[in-house]
mmCIF file of the N, C-alpha and C atoms, coordinates in Angstrom:
data_MODEL
# 
_entry.id   MODEL 
# 
loop_
_atom_site.group_PDB 
_atom_site.id 
_atom_site.type_symbol 
_atom_site.label_atom_id 
_atom_site.label_alt_id 
_atom_site.label_comp_id 
_atom_site.label_asym_id 
_atom_site.label_entity_id 
_atom_site.label_seq_id 
_atom_site.pdbx_PDB_ins_code 
_atom_site.Cartn_x 
_atom_site.Cartn_y 
_atom_site.Cartn_z 
_atom_site.occupancy 
_atom_site.B_iso_or_equiv 
_atom_site.pdbx_formal_charge 
_atom_site.auth_seq_id 
_atom_site.auth_comp_id 
_atom_site.auth_asym_id 
_atom_site.auth_atom_id 
_atom_site.pdbx_PDB_model_num 
ATOM 1   N N  . MET A 1 1  ? -76.877 9.976   16.525 1.00 0.00 ? 1  MET A N  1 
ATOM 2   C CA . MET A 1 1  ? -77.084 8.611   16.944 1.00 0.00 ? 1  MET A CA 1 
ATOM 3   C C  . MET A 1 1  ? -75.771 7.823   16.923 1.00 0.00 ? 1  MET A C  1 
ATOM 4   N N  . LYS A 1 2  ? -74.915 8.071   15.921 1.00 0.00 ? 2  LYS A N  1 
ATOM 5   C CA . LYS A 1 2  ? -73.646 7.349   15.833 1.00 0.00 ? 2  LYS A CA 1 
ATOM 6   C C  . LYS A 1 2  ? -72.785 7.579   17.073 1.00 0.00 ? 2  LYS A C  1 
ATOM 7   N N  . ASP A 1 3  ? -72.722 8.805   17.542 1.00 0.00 ? 3  ASP A N  1 
ATOM 8   C CA . ASP A 1 3  ? -71.907 9.111   18.724 1.00 0.00 ? 3  ASP A CA 1 
ATOM 9   C C  . ASP A 1 3  ? -72.424 8.370   19.952 1.00 0.00 ? 3  ASP A C  1 
ATOM 10  N N  . CYS A 1 4  ? -73.723 8.294   20.100 1.00 0.00 ? 4  CYS A N  1 
ATOM 11  C CA . CYS A 1 4  ? -74.325 7.599   21.238 1.00 0.00 ? 4  CYS A CA 1 
ATOM 12  C C  . CYS A 1 4  ? -74.013 6.106   21.180 1.00 0.00 ? 4  CYS A C  1 
ATOM 13  N N  . VAL A 1 5  ? -74.158 5.507   20.005 1.00 0.00 ? 5  VAL A N  1 
ATOM 14  C CA . VAL A 1 5  ? -73.887 4.079   19.845 1.00 0.00 ? 5  VAL A CA 1 
ATOM 15  C C  . VAL A 1 5  ? -72.403 3.803   20.037 1.00 0.00 ? 5  VAL A C  1 
ATOM 16  N N  . ASP A 1 6  ? -71.549 4.624   19.457 1.00 0.00 ? 6  ASP A N  1 
ATOM 17  C CA . ASP A 1 6  ? -70.104 4.422   19.570 1.00 0.00 ? 6  ASP A CA 1 
ATOM 18  C C  . ASP A 1 6  ? -69.651 4.451   21.026 1.00 0.00 ? 6  ASP A C  1 
ATOM 19  N N  . ALA A 1 7  ? -70.256 5.280   21.820 1.00 0.00 ? 7  ALA A N  1 
ATOM 20  C CA . ALA A 1 7  ? -69.891 5.378   23.235 1.00 0.00 ? 7  ALA A CA 1 
ATOM 21  C C  . ALA A 1 7  ? -70.273 4.113   24.003 1.00 0.00 ? 7  ALA A C  1 
ATOM 22  N N  . GLN A 1 8  ? -71.261 3.370   23.508 1.00 0.00 ? 8  GLN A N  1 
ATOM 23  C CA . GLN A 1 8  ? -71.744 2.177   24.203 1.00 0.00 ? 8  GLN A CA 1 
ATOM 24  C C  . GLN A 1 8  ? -71.031 0.894   23.778 1.00 0.00 ? 8  GLN A C  1 
ATOM 25  N N  . LEU A 1 9  ? -70.360 0.909   22.634 1.00 0.00 ? 9  LEU A N  1 
ATOM 26  C CA . LEU A 1 9  ? -69.722 -0.306  22.133 1.00 0.00 ? 9  LEU A CA 1 
ATOM 27  C C  . LEU A 1 9  ? -68.426 -0.593  22.868 1.00 0.00 ? 9  LEU A C  1 
ATOM 28  N N  . ARG A 1 10 ? -68.142 -1.876  23.045 1.00 0.00 ? 10 ARG A N  1 
ATOM 29  C CA . ARG A 1 10 ? -66.893 -2.285  23.679 1.00 0.00 ? 10 ARG A CA 1 
ATOM 30  C C  . ARG A 1 10 ? -65.747 -2.138  22.685 1.00 0.00 ? 10 ARG A C  1 
ATOM 31  N N  . GLU A 1 11 ? -64.536 -2.080  23.187 1.00 0.00 ? 11 GLU A N  1 
ATOM 32  C CA . GLU A 1 11 ? -63.339 -1.949  22.356 1.00 0.00 ? 11 GLU A CA 1 
ATOM 33  C C  . GLU A 1 11 ? -63.197 -3.138  21.409 1.00 0.00 ? 11 GLU A C  1 
ATOM 34  N N  . GLN A 1 12 ? -63.668 -4.319  21.824 1.00 0.00 ? 12 GLN A N  1 
ATOM 35  C CA . GLN A 1 12 ? -63.548 -5.509  21.003 1.00 0.00 ? 12 GLN A CA 1 
ATOM 36  C C  . GLN A 1 12 ? -64.383 -5.429  19.731 1.00 0.00 ? 12 GLN A C  1 
ATOM 37  N N  . GLN A 1 13 ? -65.328 -4.543  19.673 1.00 0.00 ? 13 GLN A N  1 
ATOM 38  C CA . GLN A 1 13 ? -66.174 -4.402  18.499 1.00 0.00 ? 13 GLN A CA 1 
ATOM 39  C C  . GLN A 1 13 ? -65.574 -3.371  17.555 1.00 0.00 ? 13 GLN A C  1 
ATOM 40  N N  . ALA A 1 14 ? -64.339 -3.601  17.170 1.00 0.00 ? 14 ALA A N  1 
ATOM 41  C CA . ALA A 1 14 ? -63.588 -2.630  16.385 1.00 0.00 ? 14 ALA A CA 1 
ATOM 42  C C  . ALA A 1 14 ? -64.246 -2.328  15.049 1.00 0.00 ? 14 ALA A C  1 
ATOM 43  N N  . GLY A 1 15 ? -64.855 -3.309  14.433 1.00 0.00 ? 15 GLY A N  1 
ATOM 44  C CA . GLY A 1 15 ? -65.476 -3.102  13.131 1.00 0.00 ? 15 GLY A CA 1 
ATOM 45  C C  . GLY A 1 15 ? -66.663 -2.169  13.167 1.00 0.00 ? 15 GLY A C  1 
ATOM 46  N N  . PHE A 1 16 ? -67.166 -1.896  14.345 1.00 0.00 ? 16 PHE A N  1 
ATOM 47  C CA . PHE A 1 16 ? -68.341 -1.054  14.479 1.00 0.00 ? 16 PHE A CA 1 
ATOM 48  C C  . PHE A 1 16 ? -68.036 0.250   15.207 1.00 0.00 ? 16 PHE A C  1 
ATOM 49  N N  . ARG A 1 17 ? -66.759 0.561   15.337 1.00 0.00 ? 17 ARG A N  1 
ATOM 50  C CA . ARG A 1 17 ? -66.371 1.779   16.039 1.00 0.00 ? 17 ARG A CA 1 
ATOM 51  C C  . ARG A 1 17 ? -65.885 2.830   15.045 1.00 0.00 ? 17 ARG A C  1 
ATOM 52  N N  . LYS A 1 18 ? -66.055 4.068   15.400 1.00 0.00 ? 18 LYS A N  1 
ATOM 53  C CA . LYS A 1 18 ? -65.608 5.168   14.567 1.00 0.00 ? 18 LYS A CA 1 
ATOM 54  C C  . LYS A 1 18 ? -64.092 5.089   14.385 1.00 0.00 ? 18 LYS A C  1 
ATOM 55  N N  . ASP A 1 19 ? -63.624 5.264   13.172 1.00 0.00 ? 19 ASP A N  1 
ATOM 56  C CA . ASP A 1 19 ? -62.198 5.260   12.815 1.00 0.00 ? 19 ASP A CA 1 
ATOM 57  C C  . ASP A 1 19 ? -61.521 3.917   13.049 1.00 0.00 ? 19 ASP A C  1 
ATOM 58  N N  . ARG A 1 20 ? -62.270 2.838   13.145 1.00 0.00 ? 20 ARG A N  1 
ATOM 59  C CA . ARG A 1 20 ? -61.705 1.494   13.297 1.00 0.00 ? 20 ARG A CA 1 
ATOM 60  C C  . ARG A 1 20 ? -62.355 0.589   12.262 1.00 0.00 ? 20 ARG A C  1 
ATOM 61  N N  . THR A 1 21 ? -61.606 -0.335  11.726 1.00 0.00 ? 21 THR A N  1 
ATOM 62  C CA . THR A 1 21 ? -62.156 -1.250  10.739 1.00 0.00 ? 21 THR A CA 1 
ATOM 63  C C  . THR A 1 21 ? -62.073 -2.678  11.240 1.00 0.00 ? 21 THR A C  1 
ATOM 64  N N  . TYR A 1 22 ? -62.829 -3.540  10.597 1.00 0.00 ? 22 TYR A N  1 
ATOM 65  C CA . TYR A 1 22 ? -62.766 -4.949  10.977 1.00 0.00 ? 22 TYR A CA 1 
ATOM 66  C C  . TYR A 1 22 ? -61.418 -5.542  10.611 1.00 0.00 ? 22 TYR A C  1 
ATOM 67  N N  . THR A 1 23 ? -60.715 -4.942  9.643  1.00 0.00 ? 23 THR A N  1 
ATOM 68  C CA . THR A 1 23 ? -59.391 -5.463  9.284  1.00 0.00 ? 23 THR A CA 1 
ATOM 69  C C  . THR A 1 23 ? -58.393 -5.232  10.416 1.00 0.00 ? 23 THR A C  1 
ATOM 70  N N  . ASP A 1 24 ? -58.573 -4.180  11.201 1.00 0.00 ? 24 ASP A N  1 
ATOM 71  C CA . ASP A 1 24 ? -57.732 -3.976  12.387 1.00 0.00 ? 24 ASP A CA 1 
ATOM 72  C C  . ASP A 1 24 ? -57.906 -5.146  13.349 1.00 0.00 ? 24 ASP A C  1 
ATOM 73  N N  . GLN A 1 25 ? -59.147 -5.567  13.533 1.00 0.00 ? 25 GLN A N  1 
ATOM 74  C CA . GLN A 1 25 ? -59.442 -6.671  14.437 1.00 0.00 ? 25 GLN A CA 1 
ATOM 75  C C  . GLN A 1 25 ? -58.847 -7.978  13.911 1.00 0.00 ? 25 GLN A C  1 
ATOM 76  N N  . ILE A 1 26 ? -58.961 -8.220  12.607 1.00 0.00 ? 26 ILE A N  1 
ATOM 77  C CA . ILE A 1 26 ? -58.406 -9.436  12.007 1.00 0.00 ? 26 ILE A CA 1 
ATOM 78  C C  . ILE A 1 26 ? -56.891 -9.455  12.147 1.00 0.00 ? 26 ILE A C  1 
ATOM 79  N N  . ALA A 1 27 ? -56.246 -8.333  11.906 1.00 0.00 ? 27 ALA A N  1 
ATOM 80  C CA . ALA A 1 27 ? -54.787 -8.262  12.028 1.00 0.00 ? 27 ALA A CA 1 
ATOM 81  C C  . ALA A 1 27 ? -54.352 -8.535  13.466 1.00 0.00 ? 27 ALA A C  1 
ATOM 82  N N  . THR A 1 28 ? -55.078 -8.000  14.424 1.00 0.00 ? 28 THR A N  1 
ATOM 83  C CA . THR A 1 28 ? -54.755 -8.238  15.829 1.00 0.00 ? 28 THR A CA 1 
ATOM 84  C C  . THR A 1 28 ? -54.886 -9.716  16.175 1.00 0.00 ? 28 THR A C  1 
ATOM 85  N N  . LEU A 1 29 ? -55.949 -10.347 15.725 1.00 0.00 ? 29 LEU A N  1 
ATOM 86  C CA . LEU A 1 29 ? -56.131 -11.777 15.978 1.00 0.00 ? 29 LEU A CA 1 
ATOM 87  C C  . LEU A 1 29 ? -55.031 -12.605 15.329 1.00 0.00 ? 29 LEU A C  1 
ATOM 88  N N  . GLN A 1 30 ? -54.632 -12.224 14.127 1.00 0.00 ? 30 GLN A N  1 
ATOM 89  C CA . GLN A 1 30 ? -53.566 -12.947 13.431 1.00 0.00 ? 30 GLN A CA 1 
ATOM 90  C C  . GLN A 1 30 ? -52.256 -12.861 14.212 1.00 0.00 ? 30 GLN A C  1 
ATOM 91  N N  . ILE A 1 31 ? -51.939 -11.704 14.728 1.00 0.00 ? 31 ILE A N  1 
ATOM 92  C CA . ILE A 1 31 ? -50.716 -11.525 15.518 1.00 0.00 ? 31 ILE A CA 1 
ATOM 93  C C  . ILE A 1 31 ? -50.771 -12.376 16.782 1.00 0.00 ? 31 ILE A C  1 
ATOM 94  N N  . ILE A 1 32 ? -51.914 -12.393 17.448 1.00 0.00 ? 32 ILE A N  1 
ATOM 95  C CA . ILE A 1 32 ? -52.058 -13.190 18.668 1.00 0.00 ? 32 ILE A CA 1 
ATOM 96  C C  . ILE A 1 32 ? -51.860 -14.669 18.372 1.00 0.00 ? 32 ILE A C  1 
ATOM 97  N N  . VAL A 1 33 ? -52.450 -15.156 17.299 1.00 0.00 ? 33 VAL A N  1 
ATOM 98  C CA . VAL A 1 33 ? -52.308 -16.571 16.937 1.00 0.00 ? 33 VAL A CA 1 
ATOM 99  C C  . VAL A 1 33 ? -50.862 -16.894 16.605 1.00 0.00 ? 33 VAL A C  1 
ATOM 100 N N  . GLU A 1 34 ? -50.218 -16.052 15.813 1.00 0.00 ? 34 GLU A N  1 
ATOM 101 C CA . GLU A 1 34 ? -48.820 -16.293 15.445 1.00 0.00 ? 34 GLU A CA 1 
ATOM 102 C C  . GLU A 1 34 ? -47.916 -16.312 16.676 1.00 0.00 ? 34 GLU A C  1 
ATOM 103 N N  . GLN A 1 35 ? -48.130 -15.396 17.601 1.00 0.00 ? 35 GLN A N  1 
ATOM 104 C CA . GLN A 1 35 ? -47.310 -15.349 18.806 1.00 0.00 ? 35 GLN A CA 1 
ATOM 105 C C  . GLN A 1 35 ? -47.552 -16.570 19.687 1.00 0.00 ? 35 GLN A C  1 
ATOM 106 N N  . SER A 1 36 ? -48.785 -17.016 19.773 1.00 0.00 ? 36 SER A N  1 
ATOM 107 C CA . SER A 1 36 ? -49.064 -18.188 20.603 1.00 0.00 ? 36 SER A CA 1 
ATOM 108 C C  . SER A 1 36 ? -48.422 -19.440 20.015 1.00 0.00 ? 36 SER A C  1 
ATOM 109 N N  . ILE A 1 37 ? -48.354 -19.532 18.700 1.00 0.00 ? 37 ILE A N  1 
ATOM 110 C CA . ILE A 1 37 ? -47.693 -20.668 18.051 1.00 0.00 ? 37 ILE A CA 1 
ATOM 111 C C  . ILE A 1 37 ? -46.194 -20.617 18.319 1.00 0.00 ? 37 ILE A C  1 
ATOM 112 N N  . GLU A 1 38 ? -45.604 -19.444 18.259 1.00 0.00 ? 38 GLU A N  1 
ATOM 113 C CA . GLU A 1 38 ? -44.168 -19.290 18.509 1.00 0.00 ? 38 GLU A CA 1 
ATOM 114 C C  . GLU A 1 38 ? -43.813 -19.652 19.950 1.00 0.00 ? 38 GLU A C  1 
ATOM 115 N N  . TRP A 1 39 ? -44.680 -19.326 20.890 1.00 0.00 ? 39 TRP A N  1 
ATOM 116 C CA . TRP A 1 39 ? -44.391 -19.555 22.299 1.00 0.00 ? 39 TRP A CA 1 
ATOM 117 C C  . TRP A 1 39 ? -44.583 -21.016 22.705 1.00 0.00 ? 39 TRP A C  1 
ATOM 118 N N  . ASN A 1 40 ? -45.313 -21.786 21.900 1.00 0.00 ? 40 ASN A N  1 
ATOM 119 C CA . ASN A 1 40 ? -45.574 -23.197 22.262 1.00 0.00 ? 40 ASN A CA 1 
ATOM 120 C C  . ASN A 1 40 ? -44.643 -24.112 21.578 1.00 0.00 ? 40 ASN A C  1 
# 
């Protein structure tokens, strides 16, 4: 069942994907915010 569900999830749902954690998603968001502040 996990393989079937994993195949259906979008990349943005990192916390629910095999070998991906929600901390990866948080770190990515933090980098995006920091870069947007630097560019403005």
